[in-house]
N, C-alpha and C positions, 0 to 999 in steps of 0.2 A: 689642420692640414686632412685629415681621415674624412672631416666633412665637406671640405672644397672638393676633393676629388670624388665624391659620391655626389657632389652639386652637379659637377661636370657630366658626370654619367647620366645624369636624370636629365639635364637641359635638352638633351637634343630629342627627349621623349614627347612626343606630341599628345593632346588633348585624346583621350579615346571616351566614345560613348557608351555606358555601360551595357545598353541593349544589343552592343554590335561586338560584345566580348563573351561567348558562350562558356570559354573557359571558366570565367567567374560566378556570372549569373546568365539564365537564359532570358530571350524577350520575355518581356511582361505583358505589353499591350496586345502584341503582335504573337499570342500563343497560337498554338494549334489546334486547341480544343477550349472551350469556353463554359463546358461542363463534362460530369462524367458520363458519357455515352458507354453504350456496349461495346462499342468496339476499343473503345481506350481501355475498358475494364480487361478484355480480351487479350490486351495488347500487354499492359503488366502485371496480369495474370501469370505470364512464362518469364518476367523478369529475372535474370541473372542475382543468386543470393548475395552477389556483392554491391547489387543496386538496389536493394532493398534498406529502409530503415524504419526498423519499429521503435518508437518513439514515443513519451509522453510528455507532457507540460506540469510542471508539480512548480507549487509557491503557495505563500501564505493567501490568505484569502485577501481579496480583494486589489492582489498584486498584477493583476490585469492579463492574465492566462487567457480567458476566454477572448479579450479584446486583441489579443496577439494572435490567436489561432485565427479569428475572422480575416486579418490581414495577411496571412499565410493563404487563404482558400482564395482571396481576391487575388493577390498576384500571383497565385498559381493557375488563374483562369477557372476554376471552380466554379464561382459567383461572378454575377454582372454587378452588383454593388456592397458595399461593405452594411455589414448588421452592427449594431448599437447594443449592448447591454441596457441601457438606460431605455431605450425604444422597445425593447423585447424583441426584438427581430433577430438575433442571431441565430445561426445554422446550431452549433454546437448545444445551446440552452433551449430546448424544444419542449420539456416538460412545463405545464401550465404554472406549476410552483416557482419553477429556477425564474421563468418571466415575469412572474410577479413581484419574487424577491429580489432578482438581480443577483442571484450567487449560482454557482454551479453545485447541485446536490446529487447526480448522477454523471459517474464519467461517460463521455461520449466519445465512439471512435467512427472516424472519416479517413478514407483513400485518397489521395492525390498524388500528383506527379510534379516534379521540378528535376530539373537538369538531368535529364532521363532517368532518373529514378523513383520508384515507389514508395512514398511516404504512408506508411500507416499510422496515422497520430491518434492517440488517447489524449482528451483532455479532461482532468482529473479536478474534483472537488479542493478547496481550500480550509475548508471547516473542520475543525477538529472531529466534530461529531461523523463526519463522513470518513474518516480515515482510511475505511475498510475499502473502499472504494481504489484510493490509491493504491493500499496493498496488494488488491487483486490484479491492479494495471501493474503495478512493479514486477511483478511476477513472471510477466510473460514480455514484456520490453527489453531491447538492448539498448537503449540510450533515454537518456534526457534531458530535458531542457528547465534549468530551475529558474525563474523568474523573480528577481529582487526588487522591491520598491525604491527607486534612488532617494527617497524621503526618509522611509522609516527604517531602511537598512535591512539586514538578516532579523526577523522575526520569529516568536517563537513556534509556529507550523512550519516554518521554511526550514527550521531544525530537525523536524519530526518528519518531515517528506522526504530530507536529505538522509537522516540518519536510515529509513525505508530502503533508500537507493542505494547505498553503503551496505546495507544488510545481503542486497541481491548483487554486488559488487556491478553497479550500474553506469558507466562513464556518463560525464554532465556538461552539458555546455551553459552557463552559467549569461542570463542576460539583463542587466541592470536595465528598467524599462522607468518610466514616468520622469525622463532626464527634461522635459518641460516644466515640470512644477516646482514652484518657488521652493527652496529649501535642498533641491537635490544634490546631491554630492557622491559623484562616483569612487572618489578615494575612498570615502569611508565605509561604501559597500565594499569594495575590494578590500579592505581591510578586514572587514567583517567575516568575510569569506574564509581569509586565513586564519582569523582568532576565534571566531565562532563557530565554523565550520571544520575546522582544520583542514582544509585543502589548498593548495598551492596556485594564487589565481595569475591570468596569463592573459592581461590587457592587451587586447588585440585591436581596439578603435579607441580613440579620444576626441572628445568635440576642438572645433576649432571656434576656438574663445580665447582672447586675450585677457577677459576679466577674473581671476582667481582660477580659471580653467574648472571650475566647478557647475556654476549656473549658465544654461542656456537664456538668451534672451534674444528675442527678436529673430530676424533674419539669421543668426547664429546658429540657429537650429537647425539648418539645413545644410550646414557643410560638417564634416566629418575627416579625420584623419584614418588612412590604413596603416595599421603600424607595419604589417608584414609584406606588403606591396609598395610601401611609402607612396601612396596615394591620397588624392582628395577627393571624398566622394560625395557627390551634391544630389540632392534630393530636390529637384524641381517641384516644390510643393505650390510654385506659384503661377505656373502653368497648368496643374495638373493638381487638383489639390487629394486626390488619392493617395498620392505617393508613388504610383507607378512608375514614374520617369525618373529615372537614378544615370547620373553621370558620373564616370572617373575622369581624374585628370593628373598627370605628373605632379608631384610635390618637388617644387625647386626652391633652392635657397636664395635666388637673387628674386623671384617673384612674390615669395610667401615666406620671407626670413623668419619671424616670430614661429609661425605655424611649422616651420621645418624643425626650428632649435628644438622645439618640444617634443615634433614626432622622433628625430634622433633621439632624445633622450631616454624615451619611449623604447625605442627600438633597441637602445642599448642594455637596459634591463631587462627586455624579453628574451633577449640572446641569453644575457646572463644567468637567467632564472632558468630556461632551456638547457644552458650546459651543467648546472647543478644535477640534473635527472636524465640526461641523454647524452651518452659519450660520442654516438655519431655526430652529434651536431658540433663537438668539440673537436674532432677530426676535420669538420667542414672548414672550421674557424681558424686551424692552425696549417691549413693548407696553403700552396703557395698563391693560388689565385685570389684568396681571402686575406693571407697575411695580418689575421689579429684585427681588422678591420671591420667592426659589427653593421655596419652599413652596406657593407660589400658581399655579406653573406646573403644567397642567391633565396628568394622568396619560395621559391619550391622547395627550398632545402628547410627552411624553420616551418613551412607547412607540415611536410613529412614529419619534425621533430614534434610539433604540437600535436597532430594526429597520434605520434607513438606514446606520448604523454599519457593522452587523454585514453587511449585504450587500456594504459597500464593502470588507470587511475591515480597517475603522480602528479597530475594537474588538471586545471578545467581552463579551457578559455573562457573569455569575458569580454561581451560585446553590449555594446551599448545602443539607447534609442527611446524613442516615444510612441507607443503603439498607437495611441488615441489619435497623436498628430500625423500616424502613418509614417514615421519615420525609422529606420535600423533594421525593418523586418527582413527584407532582400538580403543583406549581410548575414543574417540569422541565418537564414536559410541555406545559405551558402555554407555555412559553419556544420549545419547539421548532416550536410553529404561529407562535407570535407574532413571532418572531425571525429563524427561518433561512428560507432561500429555498423557495419552490416552482421545478419547472423552468422555469416562465415567467419567473421572476425570475433565471435564469442566461443568462449570455453563450450564444449560440450556440455549440456544437461548431463545430470545424474537421477537414476530411478533406482529405486529401489526393490531388489528382486522381492516377491512375495514364496517364504521359503517354510512358513507352519508346516503345511502338510505337500510338499516339493519333493521331498524324499525320503520315505519311509525308514532308509536304510542308515541313514545319518543316525549317529548319535547325540549329537548336539546341536540343537537347532538353534541357540543363541548366533554360534560363528554365523551359520548363513543368514539369519534374517538381519545381521548388518551387512553383506554384501551388496554392494553398488555398482553399477553398470553405468557405461556411459552410453549415451541415445546418439547414434551418428547423425551427422545431417547430411543425409545421402536421399537424394529423392527416390531410389530404387528399390529402397527398404520397404519394409512392411511398416504401416502406420502408427504412429505413436502421435496423439493431441491431448492438449490438456484444456479442458474447460475452465475458464477464468472468471465468465459473469454468464448470468441467465436474466433474460427479460422474458415477461411473459405479455404476449400481445392477446388482445381479446377477440383478433380472428385466425391468426397463425398457430396461438398458443405459446409455447417454450420455445424461446428463440437462445440458443446457447452459444455463446461467444468460443471459440475455440483457438487456439495457436497451434499449427503444426510443426511438429520438431521432425518427425522423419518420414520419410513416403509421402505420399498424396492422398487427401480425403475425396472421393469421388460422390458426385450424386448417385441416390438410391443406393449405397453402400451399406453391408450390414457391418457395426460396431459393436466389440465387446467393451463394456464396461468395467475396467479391471477393477476401479475402486468398490464396485459394489457387487462384489462374489461372482464376475463374468455374466452378468445379463445382456441378453442380447437387445440391440437397438439398432432403429433405421433411420440413416439422413435421407429424409422424404426430397428435401430441398436444400441449395446452399445457396448463401445470398453474402454480398459484398455491401456493407456499410456505410451509409454517408449521412453520420447522425442519425434522422429518424427516417430518412429515407433509405430505400434499398435496391437492389439490382442483382437480378438470379445471374448465379456464374452454374458452371459444370464442375469445378473442381477448387480446392484449395491446396495449393503446392505448400513445399517444404518450405520454412520460415515465413509462411505468410499467416497471415491474421483474417477470420471470417465467420460467418453466422450458419449455423446448424439448426434445419427443423426438422422435426418428427422424432427428435428424443425425449420420451416422456418420464424417465427416471433420473437423468442425470443433472448433479448439482455441482456447484460453484467446487473447484478443487479434484474434479475426477480426472479420472488419465480414460483415455479411450484408444484400443489397441484393434489392429487389424483382424478378422478370425484364425488368419494362420499365422500370427505373430510366435516367432521361435519360444517367446517366455512362456506362451500358455501352453506350447507343446510340453514344456518340463514339468508344468504341473501338475498334481494327480486330481486337482478340483478340475471337474469337468466343467468348463466355459459355456454359459449360458444356462446354466440350472440355479435357480437363488438359493443362496446356503444359508445354513442357521446362524443367527447372532452370536458369533464368539469371538469377536473382533475387541481388541482390550480398548480401542478407542470409541468403543460403542456405537460403530457402523451397524449396520443392518444385514452384513454379511461379512466372510472374509474375504478380502483383497486377494485378486489372481493374477498370474502374470509378472507383470509389473507397474510400481507407481513411481511417478513422478512428485517431486516435493509438493504438498499441498501448500495451502495460504493460512496463515495464523488469523484468528480472528478475537479480536481483544474483547474482554468478558463486559458485558453490559452495565451503567452505573446506575440508568434512571429508568424507572417503571410506573405505570398508570393501568387503571383498569378500565377492561371497555366490555358494555355488555349491549346486546341485540336491543332494538326498541319495542320488539313485536317476537312472537315464536315464528311467526312468517320471515321474520329476519335474519333467524339465526344461522340457517344454512347459506344464504349468501354472505354473510358476515366469517362463517367459519372457511369459506372458500377462497375471499378475499385478503384472509390473513394468510390462509397455506400460500397464495400466489405472490405475497408480500415477502413471506418468510424466504422462498424459493430465490426470489432476486435478492434480497439482502441478509446475507450470512450473520450480519451483527443485531438482528432485529430477533429477539426472542419471545415465543408466546408460550404461556404455561399456564397451569389450572390451579388454582389457592384451592387445597381440600378443605381446609375449614368452612371458607365462604364459599366455594363452588362458583367464583369470578374466574374471569380469562384474565390475565395479565400480558400486559407487552411489557418487553426489557428493552431498553436502546440505550446508544451511547452518551445522549444529552437531552436537554430540554429542545433543542431545534430537530434536532432527528425524531423526536417524538411526535411535535408540532408537525413535521412533514407528512409523516404517517397518517396522523389524523385528518391533514388535509386532502392527503388522498383519498382514504377511506370513505369520507364525507362527501367531497367536490368531485372527486375524478372519475370515481368507482361507484358512486352514489346509494351508499351504502347508511341504510336508518341505524344507528348505534349512538350511544351514547357513552362519555370517557370521564374516568375519574380523574380527583388530583394527582399532579406527578409528585411522585415520591422518588426517595433515593434508596437503592440497592446495597445494603450493608454485606456484612460478611460474618460468619460465625467462628469461632475458633476454642478446641477444649483448653479449659481452665486449669488442668492437672491430670497427669499420666491414670490411664484406668486401663485395665485389663480383665476380662471374662471369657469364661468357656459358656459357646452356645450350641443348642442342638435343634435343629430345623426338622419337623416331624409333620407334615401337611398331606393332602390330596391334591394332586396338580392333575385337573383334568381327568379327574376319576381314578387316577392312577397313585398309588403310595410312592411319596417321595421323603428322602431322608439324607442328611447331612449335618455333619459337625466340623466346629473348629475354634480355636481360641483367636481372640482378637484383641490386642492391645492398641488405645489410641491416646498419645501424647502432642503437645503443642511443639511447634517448631519455631525456635528463633529465627526471625527473620533476615540477621545477619550473618550470624555464624552458619547455619545451614544444619545445626544440630537442634537436640530438644530444648526443652526451656531450660535446663541447667547449664548450657554450653556444651555438653557432649554430643559428640558429632554422634551421627546415624551410624549403625554397623552393617559390613557388607553393602557399602554404597553403590558397588557395581551392579547389584541386583535390586537397586530400588528404583521405581518407577516414578518420575517428576511427571505430577498430574496437574493441571490446569489452578490457579491462585495458590501458588505456592506448596501444595500438597504433594506427599511423599509417599507411595503404597509400595510395601514388601511384601510378597507372600513368600513365604518360607517352606517350599516345596521337600519332601522326603528325599533325602538324596539316594537312596535307593528304590525308591519308587512309592506307590499307595499299597498301604497292607490291607487285608479285609480285618474288620474288627471282631471278627468271630473267632480267627485260628492265627491271625498276624502273618500270613503268607500274602507276599507281593504279587498283586495282581494286577497292578497297573504300572508297567515297567517306567522306569526314569527315561524322560525325553522322548517317549511316543507319543502319537499322536492323539490318542485320547489323553495321556499326560498332561501335555502343553493346553490341549483345549480346557481340560477342568482349572489350571490355574488363568489362563485368558477370563474363562468363565467367575471366577472369584475376581479377578479385577474389575471387569464391568459390573459386580455386583456391589463392590466398595465404591468406585467411581459415580453409581446411581445413586447410594446413601451421601455420599458426599455434596451430591448436586443440591440436597434440601436438608438443612440443619433440623435440630430436634429444639432449637428455642423459639424461634420466628419462622421458619423454613427458608431462612436464607443459606445460600450456598456456605460450604463452610472451607475455611481457608488456613495456612500454615498448619496442618495436621501430619502427623506420621503414624501410619494405619500398619502394623505389623500383623498377619495373618499366620498361624503356625496350628500344629498339631490337627491335620483335616483328616477327617474320617471318611472312613468308604464304607460302603454296605452292600456292594453290587451295583451292575449295570443297571438292573433295572429300577431299583430305588434310588440310587446316585446317580442323578441326571444331570446336566450341565444347571437345567433349570433350577436345581434343588439348591446346587452350590451358590448359584446368582443369590438367590433370594436369602441363603444362608447368611450369606456375605453382606448383603444389603443391611437385612434386619438386626446383625450383630452389631453392626458399625455403628447405626442409629440408635443401638440401647446404649452401647457403648459412650456415644458422645453425650447421650441425656444424663450419664451419672458422672460426667469431667466435669461438673460447674462451666457449661459453655459461657462463653464469654462473646459481646459484640465488636465487631470491629466497623467503622465508617470510612468511607471512602475519603483519599483528601485529595486535593486540586492543587496544581500551583496555578496560579491566577499572576499573569503578567497585565497590568494596567498601565497607560500611559495619557497622563494628563498635564496640562498647564499646571506651573508652579502656585500661582494663586489657590488652586483647589487640591493641593496635596494634602493639607491639613486635614480636611473632610474626608477626603480618602481614607488616609491613615487611621484616622479617630473609628470609621466605619468598620474597617476590616480588625482593627484591634479589640472593637468593643464587641456587639452581640455576635460577630460572625467569627470569633473566635479562632482570629487567623495569626501568623508568625511571619513576620517580614524577613527576608531574607537579602534583598538588596535595596538599594532606592540610590540611583544614578541619574544624571543628566544626559540627555541625548546628544550624543556628539556628532556637531557640525561644524567643520572646518570652514572658516570664512561666512558663516551665516549668520544674519542678526540676530542677536540675543533674546530679543523677543518672541523670538518662533521657538526657542528651547522647549523643549517638555521633559517632564521627569517621568522616569521609568522604574516602577515600583513593581517587586517580583515579592510573592507570598505563599505562602503554602497555608490555605484554607480548607476546614473539615466542607465536604461538597454539598451537605445538605442545608449551609449555610448561604448557600450562594443561587439558590431557585429566585430566579427574578431579578438577579444581583443587576443585569442590563439595564432595566427602568432604573433602578435606585441609582445607579452610576450616571444617568443621563439626570436626573434629578438635583444631586450632590455637584456636578459640575457645569450645569448649563447646557448640557449635549457636545461640551467640548472632550471629552475622554473616552478612550476604546480598549477594550479588554480582550483578552484570548486566556483561554483555561484548558489545562488538560489533566486528566485524573495519572496521580503518580503514585499510587497506591493505597494502603489500608494501613489506619493509625487506630490504636484503643481509644476507649472512649471512658470516661468515669462511671461511679458506679450510678451515680446519680441522672446523666444523662440515659445512662441504658435503661433505667427503669423507666423513664421520661418517653422512651424510644419504644419498650414494652407496653405501655399503657395505652399509646396512640392507637397502635400496630392491633392490640386485644379488643381496646374499647372499656379496660378494667383495671 
């Protein structure tokens, strides 16, 4: 009865052409602009915060991120033709290495309009080696579109980028792409979203297909069912192969009985799912006008409920399409506007106030240092901006991508870099980015993303403030004057004012050596490496003390290969690269403690400091020492990188003179805290290079106590820093250190006929441990297309060159993904072999 009533209501509705319904999607072909002209930029720069969408495209590699983005740009009127990844003519993949390899390596930003809204879109890489690009994009985005391959479902990197978005609390829309391929199964993908990603999927559209309702064939690719509005969506790809022409028409039971029944069933499921998480839709459902009829619930109320659930991260809308066939992208753009948040819909960002030297009258700096303040999203407030990306242009110099959280950033404005001790920078020019093309603008408004030129010392993760920001006035450090290195985090200066939360960069796992071909090439190589490390925080450059080699450390083989190609081909640097190697870790083998006295001359002046240092291994699982005992005074322990714990046990009453035991440095004073931070910095520097083979130290607990003080002129901060570093290095050498090797979790997908060879290879020389072996779930799909999914943990050192070996074993029919999940112990024989290879004896 309910279906019949709804059918009568819908029968009176006439066919509506989508381009004439601006409430759903604006005109496609007859857009008012065909490119981003200066007038368009000026128009959108003053848009209301409610009309801004800062979003990213995230997915596993080869899921169709760039392909989808290209369609968005075409339908929005930015491009006249659609670029193709295979042809290397896409707007977003503009680097030569990207066009050559057919993958996204560097995240690219672009601004365009849709339905009177401004979309600041960032297309991110899908390869695990470039996960830091996703991380820093997630840091400044308000929403994200997660693209899922309709055949492969949720894959390994999909989980990784989803977890990154979850960590930042970013609402997401899921787009199930490649519905035109054989084996496409949107029902399986929806289950994957729920089971593997832990999200509640809200399916908003389904294909109009009577055969299994799974796979699209022929002209069935053109027609879809909108579950929210109960309409048919027709993509007229026969008349216009770009997919620009889209029509909507009423879905009636008399004309489309089978499709109507499927849509009605999906509508019931959608309303029921919303009712479990949104009480307002329940009130609508039980109202007199609806009277418990799922089909009578107004589409506007359903859309509002979906938006509320999405903004609260209680559910995620799911849409379907085939971007390569120009299908489904316009409804996705509508969903971005309707369901993803504007900057005004997001929680206010939190910033940490710098309190180390903010108030000398405070007796306890610990309570102040943990204080957080909210950054108001007000255009009239003083500027607070966050630098999330840097690109070095040969003509323009450093191009700093910023997100403005408060106030406005104007051209020629003087800025204070709060992260780097309050140094002054000047924004000489402001740009709006359109992938690799730019347009100069006069201001970056609150909530917007733009590019600043002229910043010489700003790096990824820095906070930029207005010179008259109230937080700077409260700090006793004079902004604009470079500070001495006393930060516990190893920064070059003490932060001032307030700081927004930075970006976490994972440690590198692969490294190789690089050296210039001739002495004349050394300076160009040094400058090129400095620019690359400024652009890419996950790339590390270090010097081997014993050999004098320059070492490049990165996230994986592909990462370092791309760096090598950019140095040799793009920057034309004459250099030679060594063999790719794995970055191990060192850990103390047993507890060791010793008293250490540092007495040397620094810059011609006598320096002296003393302390007792204890080093012991930390259990990875219990968070205690090697015997399972918990670390004492956990609230005073600093958790450093690679699972290291640092505890500086400062005297409760202050530092006493070694001559007469009189307290000369009061507890919690400015000098007292500076000494503690200098010791922490020295310990961290020592842990960065172990005593066995020079690899970073991991899973260690360092306790510093019995700190000696010999006067202001002798016990300088540099003396304490050097004393702590040498003491830790000496203690590590006496603790019988052991090597830890990186462990990777590999997911291999291959046909069943090749699984035996793959298993034998992983379990053999590669020393792998199989975690699971499952069939690829594919309802209604021919069994010959089912692949095996093998998940194993394997030492990373054995996986160098595995892609070539896997192609050889499976005749090119297999694919794999890999991510480092931690570090594991090595046998003594393996450790000795590694030491012999590294030392040469």
